[in-house]
Each structure stands twice: as structure tokens, then as C-alpha cells.
N, CA and C atoms of all chains as a GROMACS GRO file, in nm:
protein
  636
    1MET      N    1   9.175  15.210   8.276
    1MET     CA    2   9.114  15.110   8.362
    1MET      C    3   9.160  15.127   8.506
    2ALA      N    4   9.069  15.128   8.598
    2ALA     CA    5   9.104  15.140   8.740
    2ALA      C    6   9.040  15.028   8.819
    3THR      N    7   9.093  15.001   8.935
    3THR     CA    8   9.034  14.900   9.023
    3THR      C    9   8.985  14.968   9.149
    4TYR      N   10   8.860  14.947   9.185
    4TYR     CA   11   8.802  15.008   9.305
    4TYR      C   12   8.774  14.900   9.409
    5ASN      N   13   8.815  14.927   9.529
    5ASN     CA   14   8.791  14.830   9.636
    5ASN      C   15   8.659  14.862   9.705
    6VAL      N   16   8.556  14.785   9.676
    6VAL     CA   17   8.426  14.807   9.741
    6VAL      C   18   8.390  14.684   9.825
    7THR      N   19   8.492  14.614   9.872
    7THR     CA   20   8.466  14.493   9.950
    7THR      C   21   8.421  14.525  10.092
    8GLY      N   22   8.435  14.652  10.134
    8GLY     CA   23   8.393  14.691  10.268
    8GLY      C   24   8.496  14.650  10.371
    9VAL      N   25   8.456  14.659  10.497
    9VAL     CA   26   8.551  14.630  10.605
    9VAL      C   27   8.582  14.481  10.608
   10GLY      N   28   8.691  14.447  10.674
   10GLY     CA   29   8.728  14.306  10.684
   10GLY      C   30   8.868  14.280  10.634
   11GLY      N   31   8.908  14.360  10.537
   11GLY     CA   32   9.044  14.348  10.486
   11GLY      C   33   9.074  14.209  10.436
   12THR      N   34   9.187  14.157  10.477
   12THR     CA   35   9.230  14.025  10.428
   12THR      C   36   9.208  13.917  10.533
   13THR      N   37   9.124  13.945  10.631
   13THR     CA   38   9.105  13.847  10.740
   13THR      C   39   9.021  13.729  10.696
   14GLY      N   40   8.962  13.740  10.579
   14GLY     CA   41   8.882  13.627  10.531
   14GLY      C   42   8.740  13.629  10.581
   15HIS      N   43   8.665  13.531  10.540
   15HIS     CA   44   8.524  13.525  10.577
   15HIS      C   45   8.508  13.454  10.711
   16PRO      N   46   8.410  13.498  10.790
   16PRO     CA   47   8.391  13.433  10.920
   16PRO      C   48   8.339  13.290  10.904
   17SER      N   49   8.376  13.204  11.000
   17SER     CA   50   8.335  13.064  10.990
   17SER      C   51   8.188  13.045  11.025
   18ASN      N   52   8.127  13.149  11.085
   18ASN     CA   53   7.986  13.135  11.123
   18ASN      C   54   7.893  13.197  11.019
   19GLY      N   55   7.941  13.212  10.897
   19GLY     CA   56   7.856  13.265  10.792
   19GLY      C   57   7.749  13.165  10.750
   20ARG      N   58   7.659  13.210  10.666
   20ARG     CA   59   7.553  13.120  10.617
   20ARG      C   60   7.613  12.997  10.550
   21THR      N   61   7.551  12.885  10.573
   21THR     CA   62   7.603  12.761  10.516
   21THR      C   63   7.500  12.694  10.425
   22PRO      N   64   7.546  12.626  10.324
   22PRO     CA   65   7.455  12.547  10.241
   22PRO      C   66   7.395  12.432  10.323
   23TYR      N   67   7.281  12.384  10.280
   23TYR     CA   68   7.217  12.275  10.353
   23TYR      C   69   7.159  12.174  10.254
   24LEU      N   70   7.151  12.051  10.304
   24LEU     CA   71   7.102  11.940  10.220
   24LEU      C   72   6.953  11.916  10.244
   25VAL      N   73   6.880  11.907  10.136
   25VAL     CA   74   6.737  11.872  10.144
   25VAL      C   75   6.717  11.747  10.060
   26GLU      N   76   6.633  11.656  10.108
   26GLU     CA   77   6.607  11.535  10.029
   26GLU      C   78   6.461  11.494  10.040
   27ASN      N   79   6.417  11.420   9.943
   27ASN     CA   80   6.280  11.366   9.942
   27ASN      C   81   6.284  11.234   9.865
   28THR      N   82   6.240  11.128   9.931
   28THR     CA   83   6.237  10.997   9.865
   28THR      C   84   6.096  10.973   9.811
   29ILE      N   85   6.090  10.942   9.685
   29ILE     CA   86   5.961  10.929   9.617
   29ILE      C   87   5.945  10.787   9.562
   30ASP      N   88   5.832  10.728   9.598
   30ASP     CA   89   5.798  10.596   9.544
   30ASP      C   90   5.712  10.618   9.420
   31VAL      N   91   5.776  10.609   9.305
   31VAL     CA   92   5.706  10.640   9.179
   31VAL      C   93   5.587  10.546   9.158
   32SER      N   94   5.602  10.423   9.203
   32SER     CA   95   5.493  10.325   9.182
   32SER      C   96   5.368  10.361   9.263
   33ALA      N   97   5.384  10.443   9.366
   33ALA     CA   98   5.270  10.478   9.452
   33ALA      C   99   5.203  10.609   9.412
   34VAL      N  100   5.258  10.674   9.311
   34VAL     CA  101   5.199  10.800   9.264
   34VAL      C  102   5.064  10.771   9.198
   35ASN      N  103   4.974  10.868   9.205
   35ASN     CA  104   4.843  10.857   9.138
   35ASN      C  105   4.767  10.731   9.182
   36GLY      N  106   4.754  10.718   9.315
   36GLY     CA  107   4.677  10.605   9.368
   36GLY      C  108   4.736  10.471   9.330
   37ASP      N  109   4.866  10.460   9.342
   37ASP     CA  110   4.940  10.337   9.312
   37ASP      C  111   4.939  10.298   9.164
   38SER      N  112   4.900  10.390   9.079
   38SER     CA  113   4.903  10.360   8.934
   38SER      C  114   5.039  10.387   8.875
   39GLY      N  115   5.115  10.472   8.942
   39GLY     CA  116   5.245  10.510   8.888
   39GLY      C  117   5.234  10.639   8.808
   40ALA      N  118   5.346  10.683   8.756
   40ALA     CA  119   5.350  10.809   8.683
   40ALA      C  120   5.334  10.785   8.534
   41ALA      N  121   5.259  10.871   8.470
   41ALA     CA  122   5.245  10.864   8.323
   41ALA      C  123   5.361  10.937   8.258
   42GLN      N  124   5.380  10.912   8.132
   42GLN     CA  125   5.485  10.984   8.059
   42GLN      C  126   5.456  11.134   8.063
   43ASN      N  127   5.559  11.212   8.086
   43ASN     CA  128   5.552  11.359   8.094
   43ASN      C  129   5.490  11.412   8.223
   44ASP      N  130   5.465  11.324   8.320
   44ASP     CA  131   5.416  11.372   8.449
   44ASP      C  132   5.526  11.449   8.522
   45VAL      N  133   5.481  11.545   8.602
   45VAL     CA  134   5.574  11.627   8.681
   45VAL      C  135   5.557  11.589   8.828
   46LEU      N  136   5.666  11.555   8.893
   46LEU     CA  137   5.664  11.523   9.036
   46LEU      C  138   5.733  11.636   9.111
   47GLN      N  139   5.654  11.714   9.182
   47GLN     CA  140   5.713  11.825   9.258
   47GLN      C  141   5.782  11.768   9.381
   48ALA      N  142   5.913  11.780   9.386
   48ALA     CA  143   5.990  11.712   9.490
   48ALA      C  144   6.018  11.799   9.612
   49MET      N  145   6.051  11.925   9.590
   49MET     CA  146   6.082  12.010   9.706
   49MET      C  147   6.063  12.157   9.675
   50ASP      N  148   6.046  12.232   9.783
   50ASP     CA  149   6.032  12.376   9.771
   50ASP      C  150   6.170  12.440   9.754
   51ILE      N  151   6.171  12.546   9.677
   51ILE     CA  152   6.290  12.631   9.672
   51ILE      C  153   6.246  12.766   9.727
   52PRO      N  154   6.299  12.805   9.843
   52PRO     CA  155   6.261  12.936   9.897
   52PRO      C  156   6.311  13.049   9.806
   53ALA      N  157   6.247  13.163   9.816
   53ALA     CA  158   6.290  13.279   9.737
   53ALA      C  159   6.435  13.315   9.770
   54GLU      N  160   6.504  13.365   9.674
   54GLU     CA  161   6.643  13.410   9.687
   54GLU      C  162   6.735  13.298   9.738
   55THR      N  163   6.717  13.183   9.678
   55THR     CA  164   6.798  13.066   9.715
   55THR      C  165   6.866  13.010   9.590
   56VAL      N  166   6.992  12.977   9.602
   56VAL     CA  167   7.061  12.913   9.492
   56VAL      C  168   7.065  12.762   9.520
   57ILE      N  169   7.034  12.685   9.418
   57ILE     CA  170   7.053  12.540   9.430
   57ILE      C  171   7.192  12.512   9.374
   58MET      N  172   7.283  12.490   9.466
   58MET     CA  173   7.424  12.474   9.427
   58MET      C  174   7.445  12.346   9.347
   59GLU      N  175   7.373  12.242   9.386
   59GLU     CA  176   7.378  12.116   9.312
   59GLU      C  177   7.255  12.035   9.351
   60ALA      N  178   7.211  11.952   9.263
   60ALA     CA  179   7.097  11.866   9.290
   60ALA      C  180   7.104  11.744   9.201
   61GLY      N  181   7.039  11.639   9.242
   61GLY     CA  182   7.044  11.518   9.161
   61GLY      C  183   6.941  11.418   9.206
   62ILE      N  184   6.943  11.305   9.139
   62ILE     CA  185   6.851  11.196   9.170
   62ILE      C  186   6.934  11.072   9.201
   63GLU      N  187   6.900  11.006   9.311
   63GLU     CA  188   6.957  10.874   9.335
   63GLU      C  189   6.846  10.774   9.308
   64VAL      N  190   6.867  10.690   9.209
   64VAL     CA  191   6.767  10.588   9.179
   64VAL      C  192   6.792  10.471   9.274
   65ILE      N  193   6.695  10.448   9.363
   65ILE     CA  194   6.708  10.338   9.461
   65ILE      C  195   6.655  10.208   9.399
   66THR      N  196   6.539  10.219   9.337
   66THR     CA  197   6.483  10.107   9.261
   66THR      C  198   6.452  10.159   9.121
   67ALA      N  199   6.493  10.087   9.021
   67ALA     CA  200   6.475  10.134   8.884
   67ALA      C  201   6.327  10.153   8.849
   68CYS      N  202   6.300  10.254   8.767
   68CYS     CA  203   6.165  10.276   8.716
   68CYS      C  204   6.138  10.176   8.603
   69SER      N  205   6.023  10.187   8.542
   69SER     CA  206   5.990  10.096   8.432
   69SER      C  207   6.089  10.116   8.317
   70SER      N  208   6.095  10.015   8.233
   70SER     CA  209   6.190  10.016   8.121
   70SER      C  210   6.169  10.139   8.032
   71SER      N  211   6.276  10.194   7.982
   71SER     CA  212   6.278  10.307   7.887
   71SER      C  213   6.254  10.443   7.951
   72VAL      N  214   6.216  10.444   8.078
   72VAL     CA  215   6.188  10.574   8.143
   72VAL      C  216   6.318  10.651   8.160
   73THR      N  217   6.313  10.780   8.129
   73THR     CA  218   6.425  10.869   8.160
   73THR      C  219   6.373  10.980   8.251
   74LEU      N  220   6.464  11.039   8.326
   74LEU     CA  221   6.423  11.138   8.427
   74LEU      C  222   6.500  11.268   8.410
   75ASP      N  223   6.428  11.378   8.418
   75ASP     CA  224   6.488  11.510   8.423
   75ASP      C  225   6.466  11.567   8.563
   76LEU      N  226   6.556  11.656   8.604
   76LEU     CA  227   6.537  11.727   8.730
   76LEU      C  228   6.567  11.874   8.705
   77GLY      N  229   6.469  11.956   8.735
   77GLY     CA  230   6.489  12.099   8.712
   77GLY      C  231   6.367  12.180   8.749
   78ILE      N  232   6.350  12.289   8.678
   78ILE     CA  233   6.246  12.386   8.711
   78ILE      C  234   6.139  12.384   8.602
   79THR      N  235   6.018  12.343   8.639
   79THR     CA  236   5.908  12.344   8.542
   79THR      C  237   5.877  12.488   8.504
   80GLY      N  238   5.865  12.510   8.376
   80GLY     CA  239   5.842  12.648   8.329
   80GLY      C  240   5.972  12.723   8.309
   81GLY      N  241   6.081  12.658   8.344
   81GLY     CA  242   6.213  12.717   8.324
   81GLY      C  243   6.301  12.615   8.254
   82ASP      N  244   6.415  12.585   8.313
   82ASP     CA  245   6.504  12.483   8.258
   82ASP      C  246   6.469  12.350   8.326
   83VAL      N  247   6.394  12.268   8.257
   83VAL     CA  248   6.339  12.146   8.320
   83VAL      C  249   6.445  12.039   8.347
   84ASP      N  250   6.561  12.053   8.281
   84ASP     CA  251   6.666  11.952   8.300
   84ASP      C  252   6.798  12.015   8.341
   85ILE      N  253   6.787  12.121   8.420
   85ILE     CA  254   6.909  12.195   8.458
   85ILE      C  255   7.003  12.111   8.545
   86TYR      N  256   6.948  12.019   8.624
   86TYR     CA  257   7.033  11.940   8.715
   86TYR      C  258   7.055  11.795   8.668
   87THR      N  259   6.953  11.737   8.612
   87THR     CA  260   6.964  11.602   8.557
   87THR      C  261   6.894  11.600   8.422
   88ASP      N  262   6.961  11.548   8.323
   88ASP     CA  263   6.907  11.553   8.187
   88ASP      C  264   6.900  11.412   8.130
   89GLY      N  265   6.779  11.358   8.126
   89GLY     CA  266   6.758  11.228   8.061
   89GLY      C  267   6.828  11.113   8.130
   90ASP      N  268   6.823  11.112   8.262
   90ASP     CA  269   6.885  11.001   8.336
   90ASP      C  270   6.815  10.870   8.299
   91THR      N  271   6.893  10.768   8.273
   91THR     CA  272   6.836  10.642   8.223
   91THR      C  273   6.780  10.555   8.334
   92ASN      N  274   6.773  10.608   8.452
   92ASN     CA  275   6.713  10.545   8.571
   92ASN      C  276   6.776  10.412   8.611
   93ALA      N  277   6.904  10.398   8.580
   93ALA     CA  278   6.978  10.285   8.638
   93ALA      C  279   7.003  10.318   8.785
   94THR      N  280   7.006  10.217   8.871
   94THR     CA  281   7.023  10.246   9.014
   94THR      C  282   7.156  10.318   9.038
   95GLY      N  283   7.150  10.412   9.128
   95GLY     CA  284   7.268  10.492   9.159
   95GLY      C  285   7.241  10.639   9.133
   96TYR      N  286   7.346  10.717   9.139
   96TYR     CA  287   7.331  10.862   9.125
   96TYR      C  288   7.326  10.904   8.979
   97SER      N  289   7.242  11.001   8.952
   97SER     CA  290   7.233  11.056   8.816
   97SER      C  291   7.358  11.137   8.785
   98THR      N  292   7.386  11.148   8.657
   98THR     CA  293   7.499  11.231   8.614
   98THR      C  294   7.461  11.378   8.628
   99LEU      N  295   7.550  11.454   8.687
   99LEU     CA  296   7.521  11.596   8.708
   99LEU      C  297   7.550  11.673   8.579
  100THR      N  298   7.468  11.767   8.548
  100THR     CA  299   7.490  11.848   8.428
  100THR      C  300   7.591  11.958   8.457
  101ALA      N  301   7.639  12.019   8.352
  101ALA     CA  302   7.737  12.126   8.368
  101ALA      C  303   7.673  12.264   8.351
  102THR      N  304   7.541  12.265   8.341
  102THR     CA  305   7.470  12.392   8.321
  102THR      C  306   7.486  12.482   8.444
  103ALA      N  307   7.485  12.613   8.421
  103ALA     CA  308   7.494  12.707   8.533
  103ALA      C  309   7.380  12.683   8.631
  104ARG      N  310   7.408  12.700   8.756
  104ARG     CA  311   7.310  12.666   8.860
  104ARG      C  312   7.200  12.770   8.873
  105HIS      N  313   7.088  12.728   8.931
  105HIS     CA  314   6.967  12.810   8.933
  105HIS      C  315   6.956  12.893   9.061
  106VAL      N  316   6.927  13.020   9.044
  106VAL     CA  317   6.893  13.106   9.158
  106VAL      C  318   6.744  13.137   9.147
  107ALA      N  319   6.670  13.099   9.248
  107ALA     CA  320   6.526  13.126   9.247
  107ALA      C  321   6.503  13.265   9.305
  108ALA      N  322   6.466  13.358   9.219
  108ALA     CA  323   6.437  13.494   9.267
  108ALA      C  324   6.309  13.491   9.352
  109ALA      N  325   6.213  13.411   9.309
  109ALA     CA  326   6.088  13.394   9.385
  109ALA      C  327   6.076  13.246   9.421
  110ALA      N  328   5.993  13.216   9.519
  110ALA     CA  329   5.974  13.078   9.562
  110ALA      C  330   5.930  12.991   9.444
  111ASP      N  331   5.982  12.872   9.438
  111ASP     CA  332   5.954  12.782   9.326
  111ASP      C  333   5.961  12.638   9.376
  112THR      N  334   5.954  12.544   9.286
  112THR     CA  335   5.969  12.404   9.325
  112THR      C  336   6.072  12.337   9.235
  113LEU      N  337   6.137  12.236   9.292
  113LEU     CA  338   6.231  12.154   9.214
  113LEU      C  339   6.155  12.027   9.174
  114ASP      N  340   6.152  12.001   9.044
  114ASP     CA  341   6.062  11.898   8.994
  114ASP      C  342   6.134  11.789   8.916
  115VAL      N  343   6.078  11.668   8.927
  115VAL     CA  344   6.124  11.555   8.844
  115VAL      C  345   6.026  11.543   8.728
  116LEU      N  346   6.079  11.528   8.609
  116LEU     CA  347   5.995  11.509   8.491
  116LEU      C  348   6.015  11.366   8.442
  117VAL      N  349   5.904  11.293   8.435
  117VAL     CA  350   5.910  11.152   8.391
  117VAL      C  351   5.895  11.150   8.239
  118LEU      N  352   5.996  11.101   8.171
  118LEU     CA  353   5.997  11.108   8.024
  118LEU      C  354   6.010  10.970   7.960
  119SER      N  355   5.983  10.966   7.832
  119SER     CA  356   6.007  10.852   7.742
  119SER      C  357   5.907  10.738   7.758
  120ALA      N  358   5.852  10.719   7.878
  120ALA     CA  359   5.753  10.612   7.899
  120ALA      C  360   5.685  10.633   8.034
  121ALA      N  361   5.575  10.564   8.055
  121ALA     CA  362   5.510  10.567   8.186
  121ALA      C  363   5.589  10.476   8.280
  122SER      N  364   5.573  10.500   8.410
  122SER     CA  365   5.646  10.417   8.505
  122SER      C  366   5.555  10.370   8.618
  123SER      N  367   5.542  10.239   8.628
  123SER     CA  368   5.461  10.183   8.736
  123SER      C  369   5.552  10.125   8.845
  124ALA      N  370   5.679  10.154   8.833
  124ALA     CA  371   5.776  10.104   8.932
  124ALA      C  372   5.877  10.214   8.961
  125GLY      N  373   5.958  10.189   9.062
  125GLY     CA  374   6.070  10.280   9.087
  125GLY      C  375   6.060  10.356   9.217
  126LYS      N  376   6.176  10.373   9.277
  126LYS     CA  377   6.188  10.457   9.396
  126LYS      C  378   6.310  10.545   9.379
  127ILE      N  379   6.292  10.674   9.396
  127ILE     CA  380   6.403  10.766   9.375
  127ILE      C  381   6.418  10.860   9.495
  128ARG      N  382   6.540  10.901   9.520
  128ARG     CA  383   6.565  11.002   9.624
  128ARG      C  384   6.617  11.126   9.553
  129VAL      N  385   6.541  11.234   9.569
  129VAL     CA  386   6.583  11.361   9.510
  129VAL      C  387   6.658  11.439   9.617
  130TRP      N  388   6.775  11.489   9.585
  130TRP     CA  389   6.854  11.564   9.683
  130TRP      C  390   6.897  11.698   9.623
  131ALA      N  391   6.915  11.794   9.709
  131ALA     CA  392   6.959  11.926   9.662
  131ALA      C  393   7.037  11.995   9.773
  132ILE      N  394   7.141  12.066   9.732
  132ILE     CA  395   7.217  12.147   9.827
  132ILE      C  396   7.183  12.292   9.797
  133MET      N  397   7.118  12.356   9.894
  133MET     CA  398   7.070  12.492   9.874
  133MET      C  399   7.142  12.589   9.966
  134CYS      N  400   7.138  12.714   9.929
  134CYS     CA  401   7.193  12.818  10.016
  134CYS      C  402   7.113  12.947   9.997
  135ASP      N  403   7.079  13.008  10.108
  135ASP     CA  404   7.008  13.136  10.108
  135ASP      C  405   7.105  13.245  10.064
  136VAL      N  406   7.073  13.312   9.956
  136VAL     CA  407   7.162  13.419   9.909
  136VAL      C  408   7.095  13.556   9.919
  137SER      N  409   6.988  13.563   9.999
  137SER     CA  410   6.921  13.693  10.014
  137SER      C  411   7.012  13.789  10.088
  138GLY      N  412   7.001  13.916  10.053
  138GLY     CA  413   7.088  14.016  10.114
  138GLY      C  414   7.038  14.060  10.251
  139ILE      N  415   7.130  14.104  10.334
  139ILE     CA  416   7.088  14.161  10.463
  139ILE      C  417   7.125  14.308  10.469
  140ASN      N  418   7.196  14.353  10.368
  140ASN     CA  419   7.238  14.493  10.364
  140ASN      C  420   7.241  14.536  10.219
  141GLU      N  421   7.123  14.566  10.168
  141GLU     CA  422   7.113  14.589  10.024
  141GLU      C  423   7.113  14.737   9.987
  142SER      N  424   7.144  14.822  10.086
  142SER     CA  425   7.157  14.963  10.051
  142SER      C  426   7.304  15.001  10.056
  143ASP      N  427   7.344  15.089   9.968
  143ASP     CA  428   7.483  15.130   9.958
  143ASP      C  429   7.515  15.223  10.074
  144GLN      N  430   7.601  15.177  10.165
  144GLN     CA  431   7.634  15.260  10.281
  144GLN      C  432   7.782  15.298  10.284
  145ASN      N  433   7.853  15.268  10.177
  145ASN     CA  434   7.993  15.307  10.175
  145ASN      C  435   8.005  15.458  10.155
  146THR      N  436   8.116  15.511  10.194
  146THR     CA  437   8.137  15.654  10.173
  146THR      C  438   8.174  15.677  10.028
  147SER      N  439   8.149  15.797   9.982
  147SER     CA  440   8.182  15.829   9.843
  147SER      C  441   8.332  15.816   9.819
  148THR      N  442   8.410  15.839   9.922
  148THR     CA  443   8.555  15.830   9.906
  148THR      C  444   8.595  15.689   9.867
  149GLN      N  445   8.531  15.592   9.931
  149GLN     CA  446   8.566  15.453   9.902
  149GLN      C  447   8.539  15.419   9.756
  150HIS      N  448   8.432  15.480   9.702
  150HIS     CA  449   8.396  15.450   9.564
  150HIS      C  450   8.486  15.526   9.466
  151ASP      N  451   8.524  15.647   9.506
  151ASP     CA  452   8.587  15.736   9.410
  151ASP      C  453   8.739  15.722   9.402
  152THR      N  454   8.795  15.648   9.498
  152THR     CA  455   8.941  15.639   9.499
  152THR      C  456   8.983  15.503   9.448
  153ALA      N  457   9.063  15.504   9.346
  153ALA     CA  458   9.112  15.378   9.292
  153ALA      C  459   9.211  15.315   9.389
  154VAL      N  460   9.218  15.185   9.388
  154VAL     CA  461   9.308  15.113   9.478
  154VAL      C  462   9.452  15.138   9.434
  155MET      N  463   4.953  11.446   8.078
  155MET     CA  464   5.053  11.498   8.172
  155MET      C  465   4.987  11.554   8.297
  156ALA      N  466   5.033  11.511   8.411
  156ALA     CA  467   4.978  11.561   8.536
  156ALA      C  468   5.092  11.606   8.627
  157THR      N  469   5.057  11.690   8.722
  157THR     CA  470   5.158  11.735   8.818
  157THR      C  471   5.118  11.684   8.956
  158TYR      N  472   5.211  11.620   9.024
  158TYR     CA  473   5.184  11.566   9.157
  158TYR      C  474   5.269  11.641   9.259
  159ASP      N  475   5.203  11.690   9.362
  159ASP     CA  476   5.274  11.762   9.467
  159ASP      C  477   5.320  11.661   9.573
  160LEU      N  478   5.448  11.630   9.572
  160LEU     CA  479   5.503  11.529   9.665
  160LEU      C  480   5.597  11.593   9.766
  161ARG      N  481   5.583  11.726   9.782
  161ARG     CA  482   5.676  11.797   9.871
  161ARG      C  483   5.654  11.760  10.017
  162GLN      N  484   5.527  11.732  10.053
  162GLN     CA  485   5.498  11.690  10.189
  162GLN      C  486   5.487  11.538  10.193
  163LYS      N  487   5.484  11.484  10.314
  163LYS     CA  488   5.474  11.337  10.326
  163LYS      C  489   5.342  11.290  10.267
  164THR      N  490   5.351  11.195  10.176
  164THR     CA  491   5.231  11.135  10.117
  164THR      C  492   5.253  10.984  10.112
  165ASN      N  493   5.156  10.916  10.057
  165ASN     CA  494   5.168  10.772  10.038
  165ASN      C  495   5.287  10.738   9.947
  166ALA      N  496   5.320  10.835   9.862
  166ALA     CA  497   5.425  10.810   9.762
  166ALA      C  498   5.556  10.881   9.792
  167SER      N  499   5.563  10.954   9.905
  167SER     CA  500   5.688  11.028   9.932
  167SER      C  501   5.712  11.046  10.081
  168THR      N  502   5.837  11.057  10.116
  168THR     CA  503   5.871  11.083  10.256
  168THR      C  504   5.847  11.229  10.291
  169GLY      N  505   5.834  11.313  10.187
  169GLY     CA  506   5.827  11.457  10.208
  169GLY      C  507   5.967  11.514  10.216
  170GLN      N  508   5.979  11.640  10.183
  170GLN     CA  509   6.112  11.701  10.184
  170GLN      C  510   6.162  11.718  10.327
  171LYS      N  511   6.289  11.688  10.345
  171LYS     CA  512   6.348  11.699  10.478
  171LYS      C  513   6.481  11.771  10.467
  172VAL      N  514   6.503  11.864  10.558
  172VAL     CA  515   6.635  11.928  10.563
  172VAL      C  516   6.722  11.841  10.653
  173ILE      N  517   6.833  11.795  10.600
  173ILE     CA  518   6.920  11.705  10.674
  173ILE      C  519   7.021  11.787  10.753
  174PRO      N  520   7.019  11.778  10.886
  174PRO     CA  521   7.112  11.859  10.966
  174PRO      C  522   7.255  11.807  10.957
  175SER      N  523   7.349  11.897  10.974
  175SER     CA  524   7.490  11.857  10.976
  175SER      C  525   7.523  11.794  11.111
  176GLN      N  526   7.639  11.731  11.122
  176GLN     CA  527   7.681  11.670  11.249
  176GLN      C  528   7.688  11.775  11.360
  177GLU      N  529   7.734  11.894  11.322
  177GLU     CA  530   7.746  12.002  11.421
  177GLU      C  531   7.609  12.044  11.472
  178GLU      N  532   7.512  12.053  11.379
  178GLU     CA  533   7.377  12.090  11.418
  178GLU      C  534   7.316  11.985  11.510
  179ILE      N  535   7.343  11.858  11.482
  179ILE     CA  536   7.292  11.749  11.566
  179ILE      C  537   7.352  11.761  11.706
  180ARG      N  538   7.483  11.790  11.712
  180ARG     CA  539   7.552  11.804  11.840
  180ARG      C  540   7.492  11.921  11.920
  181ILE      N  541   7.467  12.032  11.853
  181ILE     CA  542   7.410  12.149  11.920
  181ILE      C  543   7.269  12.118  11.970
  182GLN      N  544   7.192  12.046  11.887
  182GLN     CA  545   7.056  12.011  11.926
  182GLN      C  546   7.057  11.924  12.052
  183LYS      N  547   7.152  11.828  12.056
  183LYS     CA  548   7.162  11.741  12.174
  183LYS      C  549   7.198  11.823  12.297
  184LEU      N  550   7.289  11.919  12.277
  184LEU     CA  551   7.332  12.007  12.386
  184LEU      C  552   7.215  12.090  12.437
  185GLU      N  553   7.136  12.142  12.343
  185GLU     CA  554   7.019  12.223  12.381
  185GLU      C  555   6.919  12.139  12.460
  186ASN      N  556   6.900  12.015  12.417
  186ASN     CA  557   6.807  11.926  12.487
  186ASN      C  558   6.856  11.899  12.629
  187LYS      N  559   6.989  11.881  12.643
  187LYS     CA  560   7.049  11.854  12.772
  187LYS      C  561   7.030  11.974  12.866
  188VAL      N  562   7.055  12.094  12.813
  188VAL     CA  563   7.040  12.216  12.892
  188VAL      C  564   6.894  12.232  12.934
  189ALA      N  565   6.802  12.205  12.842
  189ALA     CA  566   6.659  12.217  12.874
  189ALA      C  567   6.620  12.120  12.984
  190SER      N  568   6.677  11.999  12.978
  190SER     CA  569   6.648  11.898  13.080
  190SER      C  570   6.702  11.940  13.216
  191GLN      N  571   6.824  11.994  13.217
  191GLN     CA  572   6.884  12.042  13.343
  191GLN      C  573   6.803  12.159  13.400
  192THR      N  574   6.757  12.246  13.312
  192THR     CA  575   6.677  12.361  13.356
  192THR      C  576   6.550  12.314  13.425
  193GLU      N  577   6.489  12.213  13.368
  193GLU     CA  578   6.366  12.157  13.426
  193GLU      C  579   6.393  12.102  13.565
  194LYS      N  580   6.504  12.030  13.578
  194LYS     CA  581   6.539  11.970  13.708
  194LYS      C  582   6.567  12.080  13.810
  195LEU      N  583   6.638  12.184  13.768
  195LEU     CA  584   6.669  12.295  13.858
  195LEU      C  585   6.541  12.366  13.904
  196ASP      N  586   6.448  12.382  13.812
  196ASP     CA  587   6.320  12.444  13.846
  196ASP      C  588   6.247  12.363  13.954
  197GLN      N  589   6.253  12.231  13.939
  197GLN     CA  590   6.188  12.142  14.037
  197GLN      C  591   6.254  12.156  14.174
  198ILE      N  592   6.388  12.162  14.175
  198ILE     CA  593   6.462  12.177  14.301
  198ILE      C  594   6.426  12.308  14.368
  199VAL      N  595   6.421  12.415  14.288
  199VAL     CA  596   6.386  12.547  14.343
  199VAL      C  597   6.245  12.544  14.401
  200ALA      N  598   6.152  12.481  14.330
  200ALA     CA  599   6.015  12.472  14.377
  200ALA      C  600   6.008  12.395  14.509
  201MET      N  601   6.085  12.286  14.519
  201MET     CA  602   6.087  12.205  14.641
  201MET      C  603   6.147  12.286  14.756
  202LEU      N  604   6.253  12.359  14.729
  202LEU     CA  605   6.316  12.441  14.833
  202LEU      C  606   6.222  12.551  14.881
  203ASN      N  607   6.148  12.609  14.787
  203ASN     CA  608   6.050  12.712  14.824
  203ASN      C  609   5.943  12.654  14.915
  204ASP      N  610   5.895  12.535  14.880
  204ASP     CA  611   5.792  12.468  14.960
  204ASP      C  612   5.846  12.439  15.101
  205LEU      N  613   5.970  12.391  15.105
  205LEU     CA  614   6.034  12.359  15.233
  205LEU      C  615   6.049  12.484  15.319
  206SER      N  616   6.090  12.592  15.252
  206SER     CA  617   6.109  12.719  15.321
  206SER      C  618   5.976  12.768  15.379
  207LYS      N  619   5.869  12.753  15.301
  207LYS     CA  620   5.736  12.797  15.346
  207LYS      C  621   5.690  12.716  15.465
  208SER      N  622   5.708  12.584  15.455
  208SER     CA  623   5.662  12.496  15.564
  208SER      C  624   5.741  12.521  15.693
  209LYS      N  625   5.868  12.554  15.681
  209LYS     CA  626   5.951  12.582  15.800
  209LYS      C  627   5.909  12.713  15.864
  210SER      N  628   5.877  12.811  15.778
  210SER     CA  629   5.842  12.943  15.832
  210SER      C  630   5.707  12.942  15.903
  211THR      N  631   5.619  12.853  15.862
  211THR     CA  632   5.487  12.845  15.928
  211THR      C  633   5.491  12.762  16.056
  212SER      N  634   5.588  12.671  16.068
  212SER     CA  635   5.594  12.586  16.185
  212SER      C  636   5.665  12.655  16.303
   0.00000   0.00000   0.00000
């Protein structure tokens, strides 16, 4: 077993403070006003925000500002993927949803972060969907190190 | 089951918003201030040019 140092230049000086930073995105949704003020039906999908390509959603959740109709539960995740990766069956009590422990999502291609209305229809409720995202696209995706750096064990 | 696109501002949503950090807000204010000063300086230069022209013709 050998260890190869392919970290590139920089040594032990650490990462620069002006590197890419995560950012907060939010969208407040009035569930009662969806579908011409009829509210959301059971199993409806509410597309809350865009996820740009090559972006990791470091964390996301729902803040219930006004409770939805009785028995409604809420998922937050990726439709067609893991629909409850960030929030799983939140009982829509006012306050922040419980965060899941599932590994976080990296969107290879542009996608949307969606709320799934479950267990019952909802003619009431106001929720704020929030997400902390970070662009993880590469700026130097070709191998430019010298062969010596690769071939010499540390 | 239906899908509703609430990513933009609608009757039912504020639309998605990127919330700037305190530092970004401070930089934005600074940029606005610099832009305002630039505008004022441009006006002063224009007035001085006009003054210079009127003096040279008289």
C-alpha cells in the first residue's frame, strides 16, 4: 500500500477564504392558493426551486408557517429520484421539519426540488422551502499534474 | 396527482429567491455608493467641460 499526494500546489496553507461558498435559496408557498385557490390534492407535486446542474444540496427542509389540513404529511426531495431525501413524512406541525440522515443529493443535470403532498388533500397551509446549495462543477477537469507527482509515493 | 410549478412568483408562491449573505449585502451597498459617486463625478466633468468651452469662446 502506498500513499500518493495528488492534492496539487498549496501545501499546508489551507483553502483560500475566497473560494466558492454555499448559498441559501428559499420559496414560500401558500398551499391553499395552489390550483386556483383549491389547494393541493393528495400526491400532488409542488416544484419549489431549481437545482442547477452540478450542484449539491447540502441541506434542505420545510418550515411550516401555517399548518396544512389535518393528516397531511410532506416530503421534500427529487421527483423521479429520492422523493423524501430531505424531509420524510413531516406531520406539518408549525416549525422546521426534521432533517433526514440520508446522503445528500448532487444534481448532475438541472433538476427541481419538490414538495410531495401526502396522506390527504390540503386546502390550507403555508410553507417555506429552504435549501443550502453549492456549485461543485469543476474548473480544471483535465489532469495536468506531472507523471512524477503521480508515480512517486509520499 | 398533479404537478405545480411554483419556482417563479405566482399567486401561491413568492418564487425562489437566493438570500444574500451580510457580506454580499455590504458589497452591494458599496457598489451602489461607488456608482452614485461615479455619476456625480461625470456630471462635474461635464459641467467643467461646458465651462471651459464657454470661456474659450468668449
